[in-house]
C-alpha positions as CSV (number, residue, x, y, z in Angstrom):
1,M,5.6,4.8,12.8
2,S,5.1,1.2,13.5
3,V,5.1,-1.3,16.4
4,D,8.8,-1.9,15.8
5,F,11.0,0.1,18.2
6,H,14.1,-0.1,16.0
7,Y,12.2,1.1,12.9
8,N,10.7,4.0,14.9
9,K,14.2,5.0,16.1
10,R,15.4,5.3,12.4
11,V,12.3,7.3,11.5
12,L,13.0,9.7,14.3
13,D,16.6,10.1,13.1
14,D,15.2,11.0,9.7
15,V,12.4,13.4,10.6
16,A,13.3,15.0,13.9
17,M,16.3,16.8,15.5
18,I,16.6,15.1,18.9
19,P,19.6,16.2,20.9
20,T,20.5,12.9,22.6
21,K,20.1,9.1,22.0
22,K,18.5,8.7,25.3
23,I,15.7,11.1,24.5
24,R,15.3,9.6,21.0
25,N,14.9,6.2,22.5
26,K,12.4,7.4,25.0
27,V,10.3,9.0,22.2
28,A,10.7,5.9,20.0
29,G,9.6,3.7,22.9
30,Y,6.6,5.9,23.6
31,A,5.6,5.9,20.0
32,T,6.0,2.1,19.8
33,R,3.9,1.6,22.9
34,L,1.2,4.0,21.5
35,M,1.1,2.2,18.1
36,R,0.6,-1.2,19.9
37,R,-2.3,0.3,21.9
38,I,-3.8,1.8,18.7
39,Q,-3.8,-1.7,17.2
40,T,-5.9,-3.1,20.0
41,G,-8.5,-0.4,19.8
42,P,-9.3,3.3,20.0
43,V,-7.0,5.4,22.2
44,R,-8.4,8.4,24.0
45,G,-6.9,11.6,22.8
46,I,-5.6,10.1,19.5
47,S,-7.8,10.6,16.4
48,L,-6.8,8.6,13.4
49,K,-8.6,8.5,10.1
50,L,-9.4,4.8,10.6
51,Q,-10.9,5.4,14.0
52,E,-13.0,8.3,12.7
53,E,-14.3,6.1,9.9
54,E,-15.2,3.3,12.2
55,R,-17.0,5.7,14.6
56,E,-18.9,7.3,11.7
57,R,-19.9,3.8,10.4
58,K,-21.3,2.8,13.8
59,M,-23.2,6.1,14.1
60,E,-24.8,5.7,10.7
61,F,-25.9,2.2,11.3
62,I,-29.6,1.7,10.8
63,P,-31.1,-1.6,12.1
64,K,-33.3,-3.6,9.7
65,E,-36.1,-3.8,12.3
66,S,-36.9,-1.1,14.7
67,E,-36.7,-1.7,18.5
68,F,-39.9,0.3,18.8
69,K,-43.1,-1.5,17.8
70,I,-46.4,0.2,17.7
71,E,-48.6,-2.8,16.9
72,N,-51.1,-3.8,19.5
73,K,-50.5,-0.7,21.5
74,T,-53.4,1.5,22.7
75,I,-53.2,5.2,22.3
76,D,-55.3,7.4,24.5
77,E,-57.4,10.2,22.9
78,E,-55.1,13.1,23.9
79,T,-52.1,11.4,22.4
80,K,-54.1,10.6,19.3
81,R,-55.1,14.2,18.9
82,M,-51.5,15.3,19.4
83,L,-50.2,12.9,16.7
84,E,-52.9,14.1,14.3
85,T,-52.0,17.7,15.0
86,L,-48.3,16.9,14.2
87,G,-49.4,15.2,10.9
88,L,-48.4,11.8,12.1
89,T,-51.6,10.1,11.2
90,K,-49.8,6.9,10.1
91,L,-49.1,6.3,13.7
92,V,-52.8,6.5,14.5
93,S,-54.7,3.7,13.0
94,K,-58.2,2.3,13.4
95,K,-56.8,-0.5,15.5
96,H,-55.7,1.8,18.3
97,H,-59.1,3.0,19.6
């Protein structure tokens, strides 16, 4: 399928048994409209391999610098003990007393 209505009509003639020209043209028109929408961006309810790959790429993105910065933050004693208990001693440094 493509964004060309006439091409989509011919594809439907080859791959589907549609009883009337009117129904074939409606299906071809719908497919053409859908293909144009897909070109502009993701379409809800339609899952294409390209859209899935783009979504996965966005989900796997790791920023170069974290939004969370621990420098110059004070950690109270209870939080410090909790972090040490969890084995996260790297987060508890001498500066945080």
